C-alpha positions as CSV (number, residue, x, y, z in Angstrom):
1,M,6.8,2.6,0.4
2,K,5.6,-0.5,-1.4
3,E,2.1,-2.0,-1.0
4,G,2.1,-4.3,1.9
5,G,5.4,-3.0,3.3
6,S,6.0,-2.2,7.0
7,V,5.1,1.3,8.0
8,S,7.7,1.2,10.8
9,S,10.6,0.4,8.5
10,H,9.4,3.1,6.1
11,M,9.2,5.7,8.9
12,Q,12.7,4.7,10.0
13,R,14.0,5.2,6.5
14,M,12.3,8.6,6.2
15,Q,13.7,9.6,9.5
16,R,17.2,8.7,8.3
17,Y,16.7,10.9,5.2
18,V,15.6,13.8,7.4
19,D,18.6,13.3,9.7
20,R,20.9,13.3,6.7
21,L,19.5,16.6,5.4
22,V,19.9,18.1,8.9
23,R,23.6,17.1,8.8
24,L,23.9,18.8,5.5
25,N,22.5,22.0,7.1
26,V,19.2,21.7,5.2
27,H,16.5,22.7,7.7
28,F,12.8,22.8,7.1
29,D,9.6,22.7,9.2
30,E,8.4,19.4,10.6
31,E,5.2,20.1,8.7
32,L,7.1,19.6,5.5
33,D,8.6,16.4,6.9
34,I,5.1,15.1,7.6
35,A,3.9,16.1,4.1
36,I,6.8,14.2,2.5
37,V,6.0,11.1,4.6
38,L,2.3,11.3,3.7
39,I,3.1,11.7,0.0
40,S,5.4,8.6,0.1
41,L,2.6,6.3,1.3
42,P,0.9,3.8,-1.0
43,S,-2.7,4.3,-2.1
44,C,-4.0,1.9,0.6
45,Y,-3.4,4.8,3.0
46,D,-5.5,7.3,1.1
47,Q,-8.3,7.2,3.6
48,F,-5.8,7.7,6.5
49,I,-4.3,10.8,4.7
50,M,-7.7,12.3,4.0
51,T,-8.7,11.9,7.7
52,Y,-5.4,13.3,8.8
53,H,-5.8,16.4,6.8
54,L,-9.5,16.8,7.9
55,N,-8.5,16.7,11.5
56,N,-5.8,19.3,10.9
57,N,-3.9,18.5,14.1
58,E,-0.4,19.6,14.8
59,T,1.6,16.4,15.2
60,T,5.2,15.4,15.3
61,L,6.9,12.7,13.3
62,A,6.8,10.4,16.3
63,Q,3.0,10.9,16.7
64,L,2.5,10.4,13.0
65,H,4.4,7.1,13.3
66,N,2.1,5.9,16.1
67,L,-1.0,6.9,14.0
68,L,0.3,5.1,11.0
69,R,1.1,1.9,13.0
70,T,-2.5,2.0,14.3
71,A,-3.8,2.4,10.8
72,E,-1.6,-0.4,9.6
73,A,-2.9,-2.7,12.3
74,G,-6.4,-1.9,11.3
75,M,-5.7,-2.6,7.6
76,K,-4.1,-6.0,8.4
77,G,-7.4,-7.1,10.1
78,K,-9.3,-6.4,6.9
79,S,-8.9,-8.7,3.9
80,F,-9.3,-6.5,0.9
81,A,-7.5,-5.9,-2.3
82,S,-6.3,-2.3,-2.9
83,T,-5.7,-2.6,-6.6
84,P,-8.1,-3.6,-9.2
85,A,-5.5,-6.1,-10.7
86,S,-5.7,-8.1,-7.5
87,F,-9.4,-8.6,-7.5
88,P,-10.5,-12.2,-8.3
89,F,-12.4,-12.4,-11.5
90,L,-13.4,-14.8,-14.2
91,S,-11.7,-14.3,-17.5
92,I,-13.5,-15.2,-20.6
93,G,-11.7,-14.8,-23.9
94,Q,-12.1,-15.6,-27.6
95,G,-9.0,-17.8,-27.9
96,K,-8.6,-21.0,-29.8
97,G,-9.2,-23.2,-26.7
98,T,-9.0,-27.0,-26.8
99,K,-12.0,-29.1,-27.7
100,R,-13.0,-31.8,-25.4
101,K,-12.5,-35.3,-26.7
102,G,-15.2,-37.8,-26.2
103,P,-14.7,-41.3,-24.9
104,P,-12.4,-43.5,-27.1
105,K,-14.2,-45.3,-29.9
106,Q,-14.3,-49.0,-29.7
107,N,-14.6,-51.3,-32.6
108,W,-17.3,-53.9,-32.0
109,K,-17.3,-56.7,-34.4
């Protein structure tokens, strides 16, 4: 999932992948499904993932989807940058820069 993407569309995409694997007779526990979804989330969900693992609740993919939608709604209310590159900052460099020109010289005679 990309930063700022919809968690609902991501969960739908992940569910299609799981359904496709089931059609190919590849079966695995729902815990592995959930682990794959959690790993695929961007870094802005790190706090959610840590809290999810600390609670250690048995959930289904549908319940995880509801939890993620709630977390997404909470993150939309906050205005924060999740990557250092998006922080506003003042850049000061040692380039050639342009010199300010003073007022035009007038010839008084």
